[in-house]
MARPA-636598 format. One record per residue: residue number from 1; chain; x, y, z of N, C-alpha, C in turn. Coordinates in steps of 0.001 Angstrom, whole numbers, plus 500000, padded with zeros to 6 digits. Layout:
BEGIN
num; chaine; n.X; n.Y; n.Z; ca.X; ca.Y; ca.Z; c.X; c.Y; c.Z
NUM; A; X; Y; Z; X; Y; Z; X; Y; Z
...
This chain:
BEGIN
num; chaine; n.X; n.Y; n.Z; ca.X; ca.Y; ca.Z; c.X; c.Y; c.Z
1; A; 275901; 322403; 311550; 275264; 323715; 311713; 273805; 323508; 312111
2; A; 273328; 324255; 313041; 271937; 324133; 313452; 271027; 324769; 312421
3; A; 269746; 324319; 312400; 268780; 324891; 311460; 268610; 326375; 311708
4; A; 268637; 326765; 312985; 268386; 328161; 313324; 269503; 329068; 312827
5; A; 270727; 328533; 312785; 271833; 329371; 312392; 272192; 329289; 310941
6; A; 271470; 328491; 310162; 271833; 328282; 308762; 271299; 329399; 307888
7; A; 272124; 329822; 306924; 271643; 330785; 305927; 270759; 330050; 304931
8; A; 269706; 330690; 304459; 268788; 330025; 303548; 269208; 330224; 302102
9; A; 268882; 329196; 301311; 269113; 329243; 299872; 267792; 329610; 299217
10; A; 267756; 330734; 298505; 266507; 331233; 297932; 265893; 330361; 296871
11; A; 266599; 329320; 296414; 266020; 328417; 295416; 265997; 326983; 295926
12; A; 265894; 326806; 297223; 265891; 325468; 297814; 264595; 325243; 298582
13; A; 263940; 324113; 298316; 262643; 323820; 298933; 262629; 322378; 299432
14; A; 262152; 322176; 300649; 261927; 320829; 301179; 260462; 320469; 300991
15; A; 260223; 319264; 300468; 258854; 318790; 300256; 258606; 317575; 301143
16; A; 257736; 317743; 302138; 257287; 316611; 302953; 256130; 315943; 302215
17; A; 256178; 314624; 302116; 255195; 313915; 301300; 255567; 313964; 299831
18; A; 256857; 314125; 299548; 257316; 314295; 298165; 257337; 313028; 297337
19; A; 256938; 311897; 297924; 256844; 310652; 297143; 255391; 310283; 296843
20; A; 254448; 311116; 297275; 253033; 310805; 297097; 252469; 311273; 295767
21; A; 251163; 311119; 295600; 250479; 311428; 294342; 250677; 312882; 293935
22; A; 250397; 313811; 294841; 250622; 315231; 294553; 252073; 315616; 294795
23; A; 252646; 315168; 295900; 253991; 315572; 296271; 255034; 315261; 295216
24; A; 254936; 314097; 294574; 255919; 313740; 293549; 255827; 314685; 292355
25; A; 254618; 315152; 292058; 254463; 316131; 290970; 255017; 317490; 291377
26; A; 254801; 317872; 292620; 255347; 319142; 293096; 256867; 319129; 292969
27; A; 257479; 318014; 293336; 258938; 317885; 293220; 259379; 318102; 291782
28; A; 258701; 317447; 290852; 259097; 317562; 289441; 258925; 318989; 288918
29; A; 257829; 319640; 289291; 257599; 321010; 288822; 258596; 321982; 289448
30; A; 258969; 321750; 290699; 260001; 322587; 291312; 261320; 322454; 290556
31; A; 261679; 321230; 290181; 262908; 321018; 289412; 262816; 321718; 288061
32; A; 261631; 321659; 287433; 261442; 322319; 286136; 261627; 323835; 286250
33; A; 261341; 324368; 287442; 261494; 325805; 287684; 262863; 326145; 288278
34; A; 263791; 325212; 288189; 265182; 325445; 288610; 265367; 325577; 290115
35; A; 264481; 324978; 290895; 264690; 324918; 292331; 265591; 323729; 292671
36; A; 266274; 323820; 293789; 266893; 322646; 294405; 265858; 322058; 295348
37; A; 265638; 320751; 295247; 264529; 320125; 295974; 265060; 319051; 296914
38; A; 264547; 319080; 298120; 264872; 318073; 299124; 263595; 317298; 299447
39; A; 263560; 316014; 299103; 262403; 315171; 299425; 262580; 314653; 300844
40; A; 261655; 315010; 301726; 261708; 314554; 303113; 260629; 313501; 303319
41; A; 261055; 312267; 303593; 260107; 311164; 303694; 260700; 310071; 304563
42; A; 259836; 309279; 305169; 260327; 308130; 305930; 261028; 307134; 305013
43; A; 260558; 307076; 303781; 261167; 306191; 302782; 261370; 307009; 301510
44; A; 262369; 307897; 301483; 262504; 308864; 300376; 262759; 308250; 299017
45; A; 263225; 307004; 298973; 263508; 306396; 297673; 262383; 305477; 297207
46; A; 261273; 305491; 297933; 260111; 304714; 297513; 259103; 305640; 296840
47; A; 257882; 305161; 296764; 256820; 306007; 296210; 256783; 305930; 294695
48; A; 256535; 307068; 294063; 256278; 307108; 292632; 257535; 307318; 291807
49; A; 258677; 307058; 292417; 259910; 307169; 291657; 260484; 308566; 291703
50; A; 261789; 308649; 291778; 262432; 309955; 291813; 262580; 310502; 290412
51; A; 262061; 311703; 290161; 262269; 312300; 288850; 263730; 312693; 288687
52; A; 264290; 312465; 287504; 265679; 312859; 287230; 266614; 312436; 288364
53; A; 266763; 311120; 288620; 267563; 310671; 289769; 269008; 311150; 289740
54; A; 269507; 311506; 288551; 270883; 311986; 288458; 270975; 313507; 288596
55; A; 269855; 314166; 288783; 269846; 315625; 288880; 270533; 316069; 290168
56; A; 271594; 316859; 290077; 272298; 317292; 291294; 271466; 318219; 292170
57; A; 270352; 318744; 291623; 269495; 319630; 292419; 268422; 318862; 293186
58; A; 268459; 317533; 293103; 267475; 316707; 293805; 268161; 315915; 294909
59; A; 267663; 316099; 296138; 268208; 315394; 297298; 267087; 314617; 297983
60; A; 267460; 313597; 298716; 266499; 312850; 299519; 267018; 312742; 300938
61; A; 266157; 313015; 301893; 266534; 312867; 303294; 265468; 312054; 304008
62; A; 265910; 311204; 304911; 264968; 310414; 305692; 264435; 311282; 306822
63; A; 263134; 311463; 306854; 262527; 312310; 307893; 261126; 311808; 308199
64; A; 260807; 311772; 309462; 259473; 311399; 309923; 258788; 312661; 310412
65; A; 257671; 312997; 309801; 256998; 314257; 310135; 256554; 314309; 311599
66; A; 256500; 313131; 312256; 256139; 313099; 313681; 257343; 313355; 314588
67; A; 258545; 313342; 314024; 259767; 313474; 314816; 260370; 314854; 314613
68; A; 260384; 315668; 315666; 260807; 317067; 315541; 262263; 317203; 315095
69; A; 263127; 316336; 315581; 264544; 316463; 315228; 264776; 316197; 313752
70; A; 264155; 315141; 313215; 264356; 314846; 311792; 263715; 315916; 310914
71; A; 262610; 316495; 311380; 261985; 317599; 310645; 262925; 318802; 310621
72; A; 263508; 319120; 311764; 264430; 320253; 311847; 265628; 320053; 310925
73; A; 266169; 318840; 310882; 267314; 318557; 310011; 266957; 318723; 308541
74; A; 265718; 318368; 308182; 265289; 318463; 306781; 265077; 319910; 306340
75; A; 264996; 320822; 307311; 264720; 322223; 307001; 265967; 323104; 307012
76; A; 267107; 322536; 307340; 268327; 323341; 307442; 268643; 324023; 306108
77; A; 268709; 325336; 306135; 269194; 326105; 305001; 268257; 326287; 303827
78; A; 266975; 325892; 303948; 266079; 326011; 302798; 265270; 327305; 302845
79; A; 264867; 327745; 301677; 264020; 328938; 301548; 262568; 328609; 301849
80; A; 262105; 327475; 301321; 260687; 327152; 301437; 260442; 325706; 301809
81; A; 259217; 325441; 302268; 258810; 324083; 302599; 257372; 323877; 302158
82; A; 257089; 322687; 301641; 255736; 322291; 301264; 255350; 321093; 302114
83; A; 254202; 321167; 302767; 253682; 320015; 303505; 252557; 319392; 302691
84; A; 252903; 318306; 301986; 251924; 317594; 301165; 251589; 316238; 301769
85; A; 251811; 316080; 303072; 251505; 314820; 303751; 250003; 314755; 304012
86; A; 249395; 313614; 303706; 247960; 313459; 303947; 247665; 312043; 304410
87; A; 246500; 311862; 304999; 246074; 310567; 305522; 244574; 310426; 305303
88; A; 244166; 309310; 304693; 242738; 309074; 304447; 242180; 307919; 305282
89; A; 243077; 307108; 305837; 242633; 305966; 306646; 243476; 305920; 307910
90; A; 242813; 305978; 309057; 243538; 305948; 310328; 243998; 304527; 310639
91; A; 245245; 304433; 311122; 245804; 303133; 311513; 246645; 303325; 312773
92; A; 246188; 302781; 313880; 246948; 302869; 315113; 247228; 304304; 315518
93; A; 248528; 304606; 315680; 248933; 305952; 316088; 248823; 306963; 314960
94; A; 248665; 306474; 313735; 248508; 307372; 312577; 247049; 307783; 312493
95; A; 246718; 308921; 313075; 245340; 309404; 313094; 245247; 310718; 312331
96; A; 244027; 311137; 312022; 243829; 312416; 311339; 244406; 313554; 312186
97; A; 244226; 313444; 313508; 244757; 314496; 314381; 246288; 314499; 314360
98; A; 246893; 313323; 314458; 248357; 313262; 314545; 249022; 313771; 313270
99; A; 248401; 313511; 312106; 249001; 313908; 310831; 248610; 315326; 310442
100; A; 247296; 315616; 310438; 246819; 316881; 309879; 246858; 318049; 310856
101; A; 246961; 317769; 312158; 246993; 318856; 313143; 248332; 318883; 313878
102; A; 248606; 317847; 314661; 249798; 317849; 315509; 251089; 317968; 314692
103; A; 251248; 317099; 313694; 252491; 317120; 312910; 252581; 318362; 312035
104; A; 251444; 318801; 311497; 251448; 320029; 310692; 251854; 321220; 311546
105; A; 251358; 321263; 312791; 251735; 322344; 313711; 253228; 322292; 314023
106; A; 253738; 321095; 314305; 255162; 320947; 314623; 256037; 321357; 313437
107; A; 255631; 320971; 312230; 256397; 321339; 311043; 256413; 322854; 310867
108; A; 255256; 323487; 311045; 255183; 324944; 310914; 256049; 325632; 311960
109; A; 256035; 325126; 313189; 256843; 325712; 314256; 258332; 325569; 313957
110; A; 258721; 324391; 313482; 260128; 324152; 313138; 260550; 325039; 311965
111; A; 259667; 325211; 310984; 259978; 326058; 309831; 260190; 327508; 310275
112; A; 259329; 327980; 311161; 259476; 329347; 311673; 260784; 329503; 312442
113; A; 261087; 328502; 313265; 262310; 328539; 314064; 263549; 328507; 313175
114; A; 263477; 327793; 312047; 264623; 327637; 311148; 264822; 328837; 310234
115; A; 263905; 329780; 310271; 264025; 330940; 309402; 263559; 330688; 307984
116; A; 262756; 329635; 307776; 262176; 329370; 306456; 261281; 330549; 306085
117; A; 261384; 331001; 304853; 260646; 332203; 304445; 259258; 331896; 303896
118; A; 259065; 330705; 303337; 257770; 330418; 302709; 257325; 329003; 303033
119; A; 256106; 328894; 303520; 255502; 327602; 303846; 254190; 327468; 303092
120; A; 254048; 326360; 302370; 252796; 326045; 301691; 252219; 324794; 302340
121; A; 251038; 324913; 302915; 250348; 323807; 303567; 249231; 323330; 302658
122; A; 249288; 322057; 302246; 248254; 321486; 301389; 247119; 320974; 302254
123; A; 245922; 321500; 302030; 244733; 321087; 302761; 243729; 320544; 301738
124; A; 242499; 320985; 301782; 241508; 320527; 300815; 240273; 321389; 300865
125; A; 239594; 321523; 299722; 238332; 322259; 299695; 237345; 321599; 300660
126; A; 236678; 322423; 301434; 235721; 321903; 302402; 236277; 321759; 303796
127; A; 237602; 321951; 303969; 238193; 321865; 305306; 237449; 322794; 306260
128; A; 237032; 322250; 307405; 236164; 323023; 308293; 236353; 322538; 309725
129; A; 236888; 323403; 310575; 237145; 323029; 311964; 235869; 322770; 312750
130; A; 234710; 323121; 312185; 233435; 322897; 312874; 232678; 321696; 312312
131; A; 233275; 320957; 311386; 232573; 319843; 310735; 232378; 318674; 311693
132; A; 231238; 317971; 311595; 231045; 316755; 312408; 231931; 315599; 311923
133; A; 232437; 315684; 310694; 233331; 314654; 310157; 234724; 314839; 310751
134; A; 235268; 313796; 311325; 236598; 313883; 311934; 237646; 314277; 310908
135; A; 237595; 313676; 309732; 238588; 313972; 308698; 238528; 315444; 308282
136; A; 237340; 315919; 307960; 237174; 317300; 307497; 237503; 318286; 308615
137; A; 237118; 317938; 309842; 237392; 318817; 310986; 238894; 318923; 311251
138; A; 239609; 317800; 311172; 241051; 317832; 311408; 241776; 318615; 310312
139; A; 241268; 318563; 309093; 241843; 319385; 308028; 241706; 320872; 308380
140; A; 240517; 321253; 308843; 240294; 322643; 309219; 241125; 323056; 310418
141; A; 241198; 322193; 311425; 242009; 322509; 312602; 243487; 322564; 312226
142; A; 243890; 321749; 311269; 245276; 321762; 310815; 245663; 323097; 310205
143; A; 244764; 323668; 309400; 245028; 324988; 308829; 245235; 326024; 309931
144; A; 244372; 325986; 310945; 244474; 326942; 312046; 245772; 326746; 312828
145; A; 246149; 325487; 313044; 247359; 325178; 313798; 248599; 325677; 313070
146; A; 248622; 325515; 311748; 249763; 325969; 310946; 249882; 327484; 311015
147; A; 248761; 328177; 310834; 248782; 329648; 310867; 249172; 330181; 312260
148; A; 248830; 329437; 313310; 249190; 329871; 314662; 250703; 329854; 314863
149; A; 251394; 328937; 314174; 252842; 328811; 314327; 253620; 329557; 313248
150; A; 253012; 329712; 312081; 253691; 330342; 310944; 252662; 331255; 310289
151; A; 252589; 332478; 310769; 251490; 333387; 310400; 251416; 333664; 308906
152; A; 252551; 333591; 308213; 252580; 333918; 306786; 252393; 332698; 305886
153; A; 251972; 331596; 306449; 251805; 330376; 305649; 250739; 330555; 304576
154; A; 250986; 329934; 303421; 249998; 329872; 302346; 249251; 328546; 302461
155; A; 247931; 328601; 302392; 247102; 327401; 302465; 246595; 327081; 301065
156; A; 246748; 325826; 300648; 246305; 325374; 299332; 245198; 324343; 299532
157; A; 244033; 324618; 298952; 242892; 323694; 299055; 242501; 323196; 297662
158; A; 243004; 322054; 297244; 242557; 321513; 295963; 241194; 320831; 296108
159; A; 240438; 320821; 295007; 239274; 319946; 294915; 239799; 318520; 294731
160; A; 238914; 317558; 294583; 239368; 316188; 294329; 240263; 316202; 293095
161; A; 241440; 315571; 293203; 242419; 315619; 292124; 242382; 314354; 291279
162; A; 242704; 314533; 289995; 242745; 313390; 289086; 244013; 313437; 288253
163; A; 244342; 312293; 287671; 245530; 312171; 286824; 245895; 310703; 286723
164; A; 246857; 310361; 285884; 247279; 308959; 285763; 247651; 308379; 287126
165; A; 247227; 307139; 287376; 247541; 306421; 288618; 246882; 307041; 289840
166; A; 245777; 307768; 289636; 245103; 308361; 290790; 244161; 307352; 291435
167; A; 243510; 307791; 292519; 242535; 306940; 293201; 241118; 307403; 292911
168; A; 240956; 308328; 291976; 239639; 308895; 291670; 239197; 308510; 290260
169; A; 239749; 309169; 289266; 239339; 308923; 287883; 239638; 307492; 287460
170; A; 240816; 306989; 287787; 241193; 305624; 287391; 240267; 304594; 288026
171; A; 239877; 304855; 289290; 238977; 303922; 289979; 237588; 303941; 289354
172; A; 237077; 305135; 289063; 235764; 305232; 288416; 235773; 304510; 287080
173; A; 236809; 304735; 286292; 236904; 304109; 284975; 236973; 302586; 285102
174; A; 237729; 302097; 286051; 237853; 300650; 286264; 236507; 300033; 286636
175; A; 235782; 300707; 287552; 234479; 300185; 287983; 233454; 300245; 286853
176; A; 233478; 301306; 286066; 232553; 301414; 284938; 232765; 300270; 283945
177; A; 234005; 299862; 283772; 234308; 298781; 282828; 233952; 297405; 283394
178; A; 233997; 297287; 284725; 233790; 295979; 285338; 232339; 295711; 285716
179; A; 231595; 296798; 286031; 230250; 296616; 286576; 229181; 297020; 285570
180; A; 228216; 296147; 285299; 227116; 296544; 284412; 226196; 297575; 285058
181; A; 226173; 297570; 286396; 225394; 298548; 287159; 226353; 299309; 288057
182; A; 226342; 300637; 287937; 227294; 301448; 288694; 226586; 302056; 289905
183; A; 227077; 301754; 291132; 226441; 302306; 292344; 226916; 303731; 292614
184; A; 225976; 304663; 292703; 226313; 306064; 292939; 226255; 306403; 294430
185; A; 227045; 307396; 294814; 226939; 307937; 296167; 225654; 308749; 296259
186; A; 224742; 308288; 297101; 223469; 308978; 297266; 222729; 309082; 295942
187; A; 222111; 310217; 295710; 221345; 310432; 294478; 222204; 311030; 293374
188; A; 223501; 311146; 293630; 224409; 311638; 292597; 224349; 313139; 292399
189; A; 223914; 313881; 293423; 223753; 315336; 293269; 224889; 316152; 293889
190; A; 225793; 315506; 294625; 226939; 316239; 295181; 227762; 316830; 294039
191; A; 228116; 318092; 294170; 228843; 318763; 293090; 230352; 318625; 293293
192; A; 231033; 318287; 292209; 232480; 318117; 292213; 233097; 318994; 291129
193; A; 234297; 319467; 291381; 235022; 320309; 290426; 236456; 319776; 290311
194; A; 236618; 318588; 289741; 237917; 317904; 289781; 239044; 318745; 289191
195; A; 240193; 318697; 289867; 241368; 319464; 289456; 242470; 318512; 289012
196; A; 243113; 318834; 287893; 244207; 318022; 287373; 245411; 318166; 288289
197; A; 245976; 317046; 288730; 247049; 317072; 289721; 248258; 317874; 289247
198; A; 248549; 317845; 287941; 249695; 318601; 287429; 249446; 320109; 287533
199; A; 248198; 320522; 287363; 247864; 321943; 287516; 248056; 322384; 288964
200; A; 247642; 321529; 289901; 247796; 321862; 291321; 249281; 321945; 291683
201; A; 250076; 321006; 291182; 251514; 321017; 291457; 252164; 322287; 290916
202; A; 251788; 322679; 289700; 252335; 323906; 289118; 251911; 325116; 289940
203; A; 250690; 325102; 290440; 250210; 326217; 291259; 251029; 326352; 292537
204; A; 251351; 325231; 293172; 252155; 325275; 294400; 253510; 325916; 294119
205; A; 254112; 325557; 292985; 255427; 326117; 292636; 255320; 327613; 292366
206; A; 254264; 328040; 291696; 254105; 329475; 291433; 253856; 330261; 292718
207; A; 253219; 329635; 293698; 253080; 330282; 295006; 254458; 330425; 295651
208; A; 255286; 329402; 295481; 256635; 329451; 296040; 257451; 330575; 295394
209; A; 257197; 330849; 294125; 257930; 331893; 293401; 257306; 333279; 293547
210; A; 256092; 333328; 294017; 255303; 334551; 294030; 255965; 335656; 294850
211; A; 256015; 336852; 294304; 256602; 337984; 295035; 255712; 338399; 296203
212; A; 254396; 338226; 296040; 253444; 338588; 297088; 253686; 337743; 298333
213; A; 253841; 338379; 299475; 254126; 337647; 300715; 252926; 337588; 301653
214; A; 251864; 338306; 301330; 250684; 338286; 302208; 250083; 336884; 302240
215; A; 249892; 336294; 303416; 249368; 334926; 303487; 247995; 334828; 302834
216; A; 247807; 333798; 302043; 246595; 333664; 301242; 246122; 332222; 301270
217; A; 244809; 332044; 301217; 244220; 330719; 301023; 243795; 330606; 299566
218; A; 244338; 329622; 298868; 243977; 329364; 297475; 243067; 328144; 297401
219; A; 242055; 328214; 296540; 241215; 327048; 296264; 241328; 326716; 294783
220; A; 241641; 325457; 294495; 241895; 325040; 293118; 240867; 324007; 292666
221; A; 240004; 324431; 291762; 239052; 323523; 291130; 239233; 323578; 289633
222; A; 238841; 322525; 288945; 238969; 322467; 287496; 238031; 323437; 286796
223; A; 238010; 323405; 285453; 237208; 324375; 284702; 235703; 324133; 284772
224; A; 235279; 322933; 285221; 233854; 322599; 285209; 233430; 321995; 286538
225; A; 232265; 322411; 287015; 231648; 321825; 288200; 230506; 320918; 287748
226; A; 230501; 319676; 288224; 229496; 318692; 287806; 228752; 318136; 289013
227; A; 227441; 317859; 288877; 226827; 316930; 289821; 227490; 315557; 289610
228; A; 227652; 314798; 290667; 228368; 313515; 290589; 227826; 312619; 289472
229; A; 226498; 312528; 289356; 225926; 311673; 288311; 226357; 312137; 286925
230; A; 226328; 313443; 286692; 226723; 313973; 285384; 228197; 313688; 285096
231; A; 229024; 313775; 286137; 230446; 313487; 285966; 230654; 312026; 285566
232; A; 229953; 311112; 286232; 230081; 309688; 285899; 229649; 309442; 284463
233; A; 228552; 310065; 284051; 228071; 309875; 282675; 229068; 310442; 281656
234; A; 229696; 311573; 281989; 230684; 312164; 281078; 231895; 311243; 280923
235; A; 232351; 310662; 282024; 233494; 309742; 281973; 233127; 308490; 281179
236; A; 231921; 307943; 281435; 231483; 306742; 280730; 231366; 307002; 279230
237; A; 230801; 308148; 278875; 230641; 308492; 277452; 231997; 308571; 276763
238; A; 232965; 309195; 277418; 234301; 309337; 276829; 234949; 307971; 276611
239; A; 234640; 307023; 277504; 235224; 305685; 277408; 234391; 304742; 276545
240; A; 233299; 305253; 275963; 232463; 304420; 275106; 231612; 303432; 275873
241; A; 231206; 303801; 277098; 230421; 302913; 277951; 229047; 303520; 278220
242; A; 228092; 302666; 278523; 226735; 303150; 278823; 226195; 302384; 280029
243; A; 226696; 302654; 281219; 226291; 301895; 282409; 224920; 302330; 282919
244; A; 224313; 301453; 283669; 223095; 301786; 284405; 223527; 302318; 285769
245; A; 223158; 303553; 286085; 223543; 304162; 287353; 222406; 304031; 288359
246; A; 222722; 303532; 289540; 221680; 303390; 290560; 222114; 304127; 291832
247; A; 221194; 304867; 292461; 221535; 305585; 293702; 221619; 304617; 294886
248; A; 222618; 304807; 295718; 222781; 304020; 296944; 222807; 304998; 298115
249; A; 221901; 304847; 299087; 221861; 305794; 300217; 223201; 305871; 300943
250; A; 223502; 307058; 301459; 224775; 307251; 302151; 224877; 306380; 303397
251; A; 223764; 306038; 304025; 223809; 305169; 305208; 224442; 303821; 304859
252; A; 224119; 303311; 303673; 224707; 302036; 303231; 226196; 302209; 302953
253; A; 226562; 303335; 302305; 227979; 303585; 302033; 228775; 303677; 303332
254; A; 228205; 304304; 304366; 228907; 304405; 305642; 229112; 303023; 306255
255; A; 228102; 302158; 306142; 228240; 300796; 306674; 229324; 300034; 305919
256; A; 229337; 300176; 304586; 230358; 299510; 303775; 231753; 300037; 304115
257; A; 231859; 301347; 304320; 233161; 301944; 304636; 233661; 301462; 305993
258; A; 232757; 301341; 306959; 233152; 300846; 308287; 233685; 299427; 308187
259; A; 233016; 298604; 307369; 233485; 297230; 307166; 234813; 297224; 306416
260; A; 234948; 298127; 305467; 236166; 298207; 304661; 237382; 298527; 305511
261; A; 237189; 299330; 306554; 238319; 299709; 307390; 238720; 298591; 308347
262; A; 237874; 297588; 308461; 238208; 296410; 309270; 238814; 295315; 308391
263; A; 238235; 295153; 307192; 238697; 294107; 306276; 239755; 294668; 305345
264; A; 240949; 294088; 305307; 242004; 294592; 304424; 241662; 294356; 302957
265; A; 242165; 295237; 302098; 242005; 295041; 300659; 240859; 295806; 300042
266; A; 239917; 296306; 300862; 238812; 297075; 300329; 239193; 298554; 300344
267; A; 239011; 299272; 299212; 239557; 300628; 299109; 238732; 301725; 299763
268; A; 237483; 301465; 300124; 236595; 302513; 300602; 236901; 302891; 302051
269; A; 236890; 304208; 302342; 237083; 304678; 303717; 235923; 305591; 304107
270; A; 235733; 305733; 305410; 234669; 306617; 305897; 234928; 308060; 305495
271; A; 236200; 308467; 305483; 236504; 309849; 305102; 236101; 310117; 303658
272; A; 236285; 309125; 302778; 235875; 309296; 301377; 234362; 309452; 301271
273; A; 233623; 308661; 302035; 232160; 308769; 302016; 231730; 310129; 302540
274; A; 232366; 310580; 303623; 232025; 311887; 304203; 232310; 313016; 303216
275; A; 233413; 312903; 302480; 233740; 313926; 301487; 232711; 313949; 300365
276; A; 232141; 312792; 300028; 231154; 312729; 298950; 229786; 313267; 299375
277; A; 229644; 313630; 300635; 228375; 314189; 301107; 228365; 315715; 301063
278; A; 229520; 316314; 300759; 229574; 317771; 300671; 230102; 318180; 299297
279; A; 229649; 319321; 298814; 230143; 319813; 297531; 231632; 320139; 297637
280; A; 232387; 319760; 296606; 233823; 320056; 296541; 234039; 321007; 295369
281; A; 233674; 322276; 295604; 233690; 323295; 294553; 234408; 324526; 295087
282; A; 235298; 325097; 294291; 236039; 326271; 294734; 235109; 327479; 294844
283; A; 235387; 328328; 295817; 234581; 329529; 296016; 235027; 330621; 295051
284; A; 234094; 331301; 294383; 234486; 332404; 293487; 235125; 333564; 294227
285; A; 234953; 333610; 295545; 235556; 334680; 296338; 237018; 334399; 296700
286; A; 237466; 333164; 296452; 238823; 332777; 296829; 239736; 332786; 295609
287; A; 240992; 333227; 295766; 241931; 333147; 294649; 242197; 331693; 294267
288; A; 242487; 331479; 292975; 242715; 330126; 292501; 243683; 330103; 291339
289; A; 243412; 329220; 290385; 244311; 329070; 289239; 244478; 330378; 288464
290; A; 243390; 331122; 288287; 243438; 332338; 287468; 244444; 333336; 288020
291; A; 244494; 333481; 289349; 245414; 334437; 289963; 246871; 334071; 289718
292; A; 247121; 332802; 289414; 248484; 332337; 289180; 248781; 332144; 287691
293; A; 247828; 332539; 286843; 248040; 332448; 285399; 248024; 331034; 284853
294; A; 247248; 330143; 285489; 247188; 328742; 285057; 245806; 328445; 284490
295; A; 245700; 328101; 283192; 244422; 327644; 282645; 244239; 326158; 282976
296; A; 243303; 325808; 283850; 243200; 324407; 284294; 242709; 323475; 283189
297; A; 243235; 322248; 283198; 242837; 321231; 282226; 241520; 320587; 282650
298; A; 240702; 320243; 281672; 239428; 319575; 281952; 239654; 318082; 282144
299; A; 238738; 317450; 282862; 238847; 316016; 283085; 238662; 315257; 281767
300; A; 237837; 315812; 280855; 237646; 315152; 279558; 238933; 315145; 278747
301; A; 239654; 316258; 278778; 240910; 316357; 278026; 241940; 315354; 278537
302; A; 242102; 315273; 279846; 243101; 314367; 280415; 242662; 312917; 280261
303; A; 241357; 312650; 280397; 240865; 311285; 280218; 241111; 310811; 278790
304; A; 240869; 311671; 277820; 241127; 311315; 276429; 242599; 310959; 276230
305; A; 243474; 311732; 276866; 244910; 311466; 276770; 245252; 310128; 277429
306; A; 244654; 309858; 278594; 244916; 308590; 279295; 244426; 307400; 278491
307; A; 243242; 307529; 277877; 242697; 306438; 277075; 243543; 306194; 275828
308; A; 244032; 307275; 275225; 244866; 307136; 274024; 246166; 306420; 274360
309; A; 246717; 306706; 275543; 247994; 306086; 275938; 247843; 304595; 276206
310; A; 246623; 304155; 276527; 246404; 302743; 276839; 246142; 301907; 275589
311; A; 245850; 302604; 274473; 245531; 301864; 273250; 246798; 301375; 272571
């Protein structure tokens, strides 16, 4: 049966990027809400592990978001689709444009053609089609491209996300423990409003269930906004550490990131440095967790839980 001719199942959702940090949580929360979930991935059985592998409501399909035919096959008969695919480091043909704009547009077009009723596109706070940063600009252009093909799409913009096995809180904690002197991005004044990944995943599912069909942009930030330096000190205090924090100019961070993208094994990317130069704080004018009835968890609460689990 073709995707266009298939009847949709009102409790079936395809998740692209369903093996990633956020996507795997979205899959689990969808299952908790009694959805049937289809993980669409180039390697659907890899990643962070399949939740409830024996669950008959969980399916895996091999799909490449760059390939229109495999995308169309992954959308046959579903009510909703979540695009949680992201890219932080460009490699060859895998560019910010190819992932965040071209493929997002193709997915939205295929979803519209297949009669999918609800599309949630995961973007990020600060996405701006006019930004001089390639990463941030492609995020903004991606939102526009999705809306051009699927006018009723919901856009989700999380702040920097944290949780077990993340690349944010876990990395900061590791560096604080290893380094007697902690190098800060710039003067440490960039404001961050970290969001717990499980809260963001639950929010995506509630958008999928939401009776309201008017397309909306949601911004999800945690309960507290911190200057970067204050956030580092709060994390260090919770872990019983007292590091010396020193400011490092962004010009040096950009040079290190450029070298990191040439030398394998170094985690820093230019997109991460560019993101640290702008505030990542949700706008009070934009709907967020409150509109979905979710009280967001604080980074201190989750960090305490993570530290307790390691003892």
